[in-house]
C-alpha positions as CSV (number, residue, x, y, z in Angstrom):
1,M,31.6,-3.8,-0.5
2,P,28.3,-1.9,-0.3
3,P,25.2,-4.1,0.4
4,T,23.4,-5.5,-2.6
5,P,20.2,-3.5,-3.2
6,P,17.0,-5.5,-2.5
7,E,15.0,-6.7,-5.5
8,L,11.8,-6.0,-3.5
9,V,10.9,-3.5,-0.8
10,L,7.7,-4.3,1.1
11,V,6.2,-1.0,2.1
12,V,4.0,-1.1,5.3
13,P,2.5,2.2,6.5
14,V,1.4,1.9,10.1
15,Y,-0.4,4.0,12.7
16,N,-1.3,2.6,16.1
17,E,-1.5,-1.1,15.2
18,E,0.2,-2.5,18.3
19,D,-2.2,-5.5,18.3
20,A,-1.6,-6.5,14.7
21,I,1.8,-5.3,13.5
22,V,4.1,-8.1,14.7
23,E,1.7,-10.8,13.4
24,V,1.4,-9.1,10.1
25,L,5.1,-8.6,9.6
26,E,5.9,-12.2,10.6
27,E,3.5,-13.8,8.1
28,W,4.7,-11.5,5.3
29,R,8.3,-12.1,6.1
30,S,7.7,-15.9,5.9
31,E,6.0,-15.5,2.5
32,L,8.7,-13.2,1.1
33,L,11.4,-15.6,2.3
34,R,9.6,-18.4,0.4
35,T,8.7,-16.4,-2.7
36,V,11.4,-13.8,-3.3
37,G,14.2,-15.4,-1.4
38,D,16.5,-14.7,1.5
39,G,18.6,-11.6,1.1
40,R,16.6,-10.4,-1.8
41,F,14.0,-8.2,0.0
42,S,13.6,-5.6,2.6
43,I,10.7,-4.6,4.8
44,L,10.2,-0.9,5.2
45,V,7.7,0.1,7.9
46,V,6.6,3.7,7.7
47,D,5.4,4.7,11.1
48,D,3.0,7.6,10.8
49,G,3.6,9.0,14.3
50,S,2.1,6.1,16.3
51,T,1.2,7.0,19.8
52,D,0.6,3.5,21.2
53,G,2.9,0.5,21.6
54,T,3.7,0.1,17.9
55,P,7.2,1.6,18.0
56,K,8.2,-0.6,20.9
57,R,6.9,-3.7,19.1
58,L,8.9,-2.8,16.0
59,A,12.0,-2.1,18.0
60,A,11.8,-5.6,19.5
61,L,12.1,-7.3,16.0
62,D,15.7,-8.1,15.3
63,W,15.5,-8.8,11.6
64,P,18.2,-7.9,9.1
65,E,15.5,-7.1,6.5
66,L,13.6,-4.7,8.6
67,R,13.9,-0.9,8.4
68,V,11.6,1.6,10.2
69,H,11.1,5.1,9.0
70,R,9.2,7.3,11.5
71,H,7.7,10.7,10.9
72,T,5.0,12.9,12.4
73,N,1.5,12.1,11.5
74,R,0.7,12.7,7.8
75,G,-2.0,10.2,7.0
76,H,-2.0,6.8,5.4
77,G,-1.7,7.9,1.8
78,Q,1.2,10.3,2.4
79,S,3.0,7.5,4.3
80,C,2.7,5.3,1.3
81,L,4.3,7.9,-0.9
82,V,7.2,8.2,1.6
83,G,7.6,4.4,1.3
84,Y,7.7,4.4,-2.5
85,I,10.3,7.2,-2.6
86,E,12.5,5.5,0.1
87,A,12.3,2.1,-1.6
88,H,13.7,3.7,-4.7
89,R,16.5,5.3,-2.7
90,M,17.3,1.9,-1.3
91,G,17.9,0.7,-4.8
92,A,14.8,-1.6,-5.1
93,T,13.7,-2.9,-8.4
94,Y,10.1,-3.4,-7.2
95,T,8.0,-2.0,-4.4
96,F,5.0,-3.8,-2.9
97,Q,2.6,-2.0,-0.5
98,I,0.3,-3.6,2.0
99,D,-1.5,-2.3,5.1
100,S,-0.6,-3.1,8.6
101,D,-4.0,-4.3,10.0
102,G,-3.9,-7.9,8.8
103,Q,-6.4,-7.6,6.0
104,C,-3.8,-8.3,3.3
105,D,-3.5,-12.1,2.9
106,P,0.0,-13.1,1.8
107,V,-1.5,-16.1,0.0
108,G,-2.3,-13.8,-2.9
109,F,1.3,-12.5,-3.2
110,A,2.8,-15.2,-5.4
111,S,0.3,-14.6,-8.2
112,V,1.1,-10.9,-8.2
113,W,4.9,-11.5,-8.0
114,S,4.8,-13.9,-10.9
115,L,3.6,-11.0,-13.2
116,R,6.2,-8.5,-12.1
117,D,7.8,-8.4,-15.6
118,K,4.5,-8.2,-17.4
119,A,3.4,-4.7,-16.4
120,A,4.6,-1.6,-14.5
121,A,1.9,-2.1,-11.9
122,V,0.2,-5.2,-10.7
123,Y,-2.8,-4.8,-8.3
124,G,-4.8,-7.2,-6.3
125,R,-8.5,-6.9,-7.0
126,R,-10.7,-7.6,-3.9
127,T,-13.2,-10.1,-5.3
128,S,-14.1,-11.5,-1.9
129,R,-14.0,-9.7,1.4
130,D,-14.5,-10.3,5.1
131,D,-14.5,-6.6,6.2
132,G,-18.2,-5.9,6.1
133,F,-21.0,-4.5,3.9
134,A,-20.1,-0.8,4.5
135,R,-16.6,-1.2,3.2
136,R,-17.8,-3.0,0.1
137,V,-20.3,-0.2,-0.5
138,I,-17.5,2.4,-0.2
139,S,-15.3,0.5,-2.7
140,S,-18.2,0.1,-5.2
141,I,-19.1,3.8,-5.1
142,L,-15.5,4.9,-5.4
143,R,-15.0,2.5,-8.4
144,L,-18.0,3.8,-10.2
145,S,-17.3,7.5,-9.6
146,L,-13.7,7.2,-10.8
147,K,-14.8,5.3,-13.9
148,I,-17.3,8.0,-14.8
149,T,-15.3,11.1,-13.9
150,R,-11.7,9.9,-14.6
151,R,-12.4,7.2,-17.2
152,T,-10.1,4.8,-15.4
153,R,-10.0,1.2,-16.4
154,L,-8.8,0.2,-12.9
155,N,-11.3,-1.6,-10.7
156,D,-9.8,-1.1,-7.3
157,T,-7.8,2.1,-7.2
158,N,-7.4,2.1,-3.4
159,V,-6.4,-1.5,-2.9
160,P,-3.5,-1.9,-0.4
161,F,-2.0,-4.8,-2.4
162,R,0.1,-3.3,-5.2
163,L,3.3,-4.1,-6.9
164,Y,5.2,-1.3,-8.7
165,R,8.4,-0.9,-10.6
166,A,10.2,1.1,-8.0
167,P,11.7,3.9,-10.1
168,L,8.3,4.6,-11.8
169,A,6.5,4.6,-8.5
170,A,9.0,7.0,-6.9
171,A,8.6,9.4,-9.9
172,A,4.8,9.3,-9.6
173,A,4.9,9.8,-5.8
174,T,6.9,13.0,-6.2
175,R,4.1,14.5,-8.4
176,I,1.5,14.2,-5.6
177,P,1.2,17.2,-3.3
178,A,1.8,16.8,0.4
179,D,-1.8,17.7,1.3
180,F,-3.4,15.2,-1.1
181,N,-5.4,13.0,1.3
182,L,-6.2,9.7,-0.6
183,A,-2.7,9.7,-2.2
184,N,-2.7,6.0,-3.1
185,I,-5.7,6.6,-5.5
186,A,-3.7,9.3,-7.2
187,M,-0.8,6.9,-7.4
188,A,-2.9,4.3,-9.2
189,L,-4.3,6.9,-11.7
190,L,-0.8,8.4,-12.4
191,M,0.7,5.0,-13.0
192,E,-2.2,3.7,-15.2
193,P,-0.7,5.0,-18.5
194,E,2.4,2.8,-17.8
195,G,0.3,-0.3,-18.0
196,F,-1.2,-2.5,-15.3
197,L,-2.6,-6.0,-14.5
198,E,-5.1,-7.0,-11.8
199,V,-5.2,-10.3,-9.9
200,P,-8.2,-11.5,-7.9
201,I,-7.4,-11.6,-4.1
202,H,-9.3,-12.3,-0.9
203,F,-9.4,-9.5,1.6
204,R,-9.6,-10.5,5.3
205,D,-11.1,-8.7,8.3
206,R,-8.7,-6.5,10.3
207,I,-6.9,-7.7,13.4
208,G,-8.4,-5.6,16.2
209,G,-8.7,-1.8,16.1
210,E,-11.2,0.3,14.0
211,P,-11.1,1.3,10.4
212,A,-10.0,4.9,9.7
213,V,-12.9,5.7,7.4
214,R,-16.5,4.7,8.2
215,L,-19.5,4.8,5.8
216,W,-20.8,8.1,7.1
217,G,-17.4,9.7,6.8
218,F,-16.8,8.7,3.2
219,V,-18.8,11.4,1.4
220,P,-16.6,14.3,2.4
221,K,-13.4,12.3,1.7
222,A,-14.8,11.4,-1.8
223,L,-15.6,15.1,-2.5
224,R,-12.1,16.1,-1.4
225,L,-10.6,13.4,-3.6
226,H,-12.2,14.7,-6.7
227,R,-11.1,18.3,-5.9
228,D,-7.6,17.1,-5.3
229,L,-7.5,15.1,-8.6
230,F,-8.7,18.2,-10.4
231,R,-6.0,20.3,-8.8
232,L,-3.5,17.5,-9.7
233,G,-4.5,17.9,-13.3
234,H,-5.8,14.3,-13.7
């Protein structure tokens, strides 16, 4: 008999997070065992061409739920898209995406999971954060610019704490070009017409390492985002 498809696939894009990845996966696995149930979920780690000890750390985890997809470096957003598409191929009903740096607190997952049949997308909304003033400024500017230019009702389009109905997420992911940089923002905007809910969550500081985008590097990324969205036709 073929294996039963998972109800949920946890998508975790990762790049050079050897200090955090095992701890992150362990705490999320424990939460999914408690909330979703044994045998009802898979963990899909999308390794975006890590050059540190991340692949070795992943290989040492002997979990039946764990699957690792590795490709050459494409960036965080494109790795998320790969995860959404692969989750649908695995037969998942739902896809939930987090980041691999320890900022996503599993305490907030149960509230999101309880709303899975209420909307096509359920997002965490970062109402409290430990990751510093600069990151809060970036999120605030991004939220305001997208509300003005794209008329979105979403409050946290780039949050790495999102539950999707897997077939819809995969379909949206295939519409986003391979050179779209902040692809998770495009995902949120493309999924918005399907309906969404937002749940307040706490966002922790990262476990070691450095953030990929700093305050002074945000402006060119924001300009490119709006160009990419125009090209996408959104």
